Structure formats: structure tokens, C-alpha cells
N, C-alpha and C positions, 0 to 999 in steps of 0.2 A: 257704209263709211264709218270709221271709228270715231269716238268722241273727241279725241285730240285733234283730228283733222277738222271736225266741225268747229271746234273752238278757234283753231288757227284761221279758218276761213272768215269767221265773223270778226275776230279781233283784228286780223290783217286788213279786212275791208274798212273798218273804222279808222285804222291807222293810215291807210291810203287816203281816205277822204279828208282826214285832218291835215295830212301833208299837202294835199292839193289846195285846200282852202288857205293854208298858211303861206303857200308859195306864190300867191298872186303878186306880191311885191318883190319877189326875189328871183323871178325868171323861170322860163319854161324848162330849163335844164334840171332844176330841182324836182319838178313834177316828173320828168322822165326818170330821174334817179329813184324817186319814190316808187314809180311803177315797176322798174326793174327789180328793186329790192323786194317789193310785194310778190312778184311772180317767183322770184328765187326762193323766198321764204315758203311759199305754197308748195313748190316742188320738193323742197327739203323736208317739209312737214309730212308730205305724202309718203316719204321714204323712212319715216321713223318707226312704223309698226313692226312688231316682232314677227308678224305673219306675212310671208311672201305674197299670198293671195290678196291680203288687204293692201299691200303696197301697190300691187298691180291694179286693183280696183280703184285705189285713190288716184293714181296717175290717169286712168281712163276718165274718172269723174271730172278732173280738172279740164280735160279736153272736151268731153261731151257737154258740159255745162257752160262752155265758153268763158270760164273764169280766167283763162289765160288768153287775154285779148290781143297780145302781141302775136302776129301771124307766124313769125319765125320760131318763137318759143313754143307756141302751140303745136306747130308741125313737127318740131323736134321731139317733143314729148310724145306725140301720137306715133311717130315712127319708132321711137325707142320702145314704147309699150307694146306695139305690134310685134316687134322682134322677140319680146320676152313672153309673149302670150302662151307659148307651149312650155315654157320653163320659168315660171315666176320666181322660183328660188334663186335664180341668177341675178335678180334685181337686188342690188346691195342695200343693206339697212344703214341709214345715216342717222346718227344720234347727234342732235344739236343741243347745246346748253345755252339758254338765254343769259345775257350778262349786260350790266350797265356799261355805257361808254365812259371814258375818262372824264373827270370834271372839266368844265369850261370856265369856272370861276376859281379864285384863290380861297383856300381854307373852307371848303364846303363841309358843313356839319349836319348830319341827319339824325332825326329822332323818329323811331318807329312806334306807332300807336295803333291800338285796336279797341273796339268797344265790346268785344266778346271773347271769352276764353278760347273758343275754337279757332280764332284767328292767330293765336300765339304760335301756331305751327309755322306761320310765315316769317316770324322774327328771325330765326336762325338762318333760313335760306337767304333772306334779303340782307342780313348783316354780313354774311360771308361774301355775297356778291358785291355789295357796296365797298367793303374793305379791299377786295381784290382790285376794284376799279380805281381806288385812290381816295375814297371818301372817309371821313371820320364818322363813326356811329356813336352818338353820345349815350344812347340807351334805348330801351324798349319797354313798354308797359301797356297793360289793359286799362283803359280809362273809361269810367262810367260817366260820360258827359252827355247830357240831354241836348245840348246845343250843337253837338256834332252830327253830321248827316249819317244816314244809315249806309250809304254807299261810300266807295273809296274816294279819297281826295288827297291832293298834295298842296300843302300850305307854305307860302313864303311871306316874308315880312318887310322886304326892301325891294323897290322897283328894279334895282340892278341885278337882282337874283332871278328875275323872271325867266330869262333864257335857260338857266340851269334847271329851274323848277319845271319848265315845259318839257325839257329833255327827260327828266325823271318821270314825269306824268305819262309821257309817250310810251316809255318802257313798261311801266306798271299797267297801263291801260291794255297793252298788247298781251302782257304776261297773264293778267287776270281776266282778260276779255270783258273789261268793264267799260261799257259805252258811256257811262255817266262821269267817268273820272276826268277831272280837270285840275289845273294848277290855279290856285286863287291867292290873291294878295290880301293879307290881313294886317291889322294894326296892332302892334304889341311893342311898347317902348322898351321892354326888357330884352327883346330879341335883337341880337347883333347881326350885321351883314353876313351872309353865308349860311345862316341857320334855316333849315328846311325840314318840314315834317311830312312823313308819309303816313296817312291814315287809312287803315284797311277796312273800315266800316264796322257795322255792328252785326 
């Protein structure tokens, strides 16, 4: 199994568990939607490899390890993979590009931060993705701050921005496969509503 699939499985599992935990007050339908999206993401990720053999092996892995717990989806993937066994090259390659969802608050402003020069490579990728989704990106810089955690974090400074910060954290957690990433409320009198920081760690 290639590295991208392993990352997707781990990151997707954490995203699913987080969605299930948060859906306790919002109904069973959200849990079902989270499950369906999780399974869909796994199948699409399995089809990303440039190698037809790897695409075939990844589909089989999803079935054989019972990661696809939905009976209909699992049977569908099993049947499809079996038909392609003799000709894996006929399995289409699907390239998916992760992206942020549109803002759910007015005037969201994002600042990108990292504690190590090597993390600068993430700045341009996230800046472009955030801008395309409709966010403002105020800036990006490497910050040598001892009080910042080593792992990734999303910071917000007003309670009304929590839902937006959670959405951003959910995407970054999946994209970076960071099990420790959370959205945290901090106090800063200079920060105005809508201001959110994405910290990429050290």
C-alpha cells in the first residue's frame, strides 16, 4: 500500500471519529453523512496512485481489511475490483485536490504561522486554497515562539468564531494527518472577530 493511502486511512479515521463525537447533539443523520464521506474519500484516495497495480491493491485492501463497513459499498468495491483483476490498467486514476469549504462567518481573516523554516513550503499551498475558498490571508511568517506547541494548532479569539475555527481545523487535521490538531480559544484584546491563526508546528 502506498504512503498516501496510509496517510488517508489514518487521517480519515480521525476525522470520522471527530465527526461522530461532535454529532451527538445534532442527530444520527450527520453521523451517517460523515460515514458516507469517509468511505467515499477512502475509495477516491485508493484511485490516486499512478500505478494501476497499486490502485487495484488499494481497492482490495479496503475490502479485505473491512475498512468499508457499509455492506453495499464494500460489495460494490469487491465486485468492481474482481472485474478489473486481469486488467488493472483499466481502473481509472482519480486525482483529488483537497480544498477549504467556503467561510461560514463574515469577514474571516487568516494568518499562517510556523515555527520552522521547513514548514514555509505549506504557506503558498494554504494561501492559495484559502483565497480560492473566500478567506482573506493577512500574512505568513516563521515565528520562533517557545510558548507555541510543537504540533499543529488553529487559534481563534472570539467564541462566535469557534464553528469556523473547527471547520478549518478539521480540514488541516485531515490534510496533514495530525491527530493532535485542535481549534483552541485564546485571549487577545487586540484580535478582532473573524481573526484566526493556523499554526503548522515546529
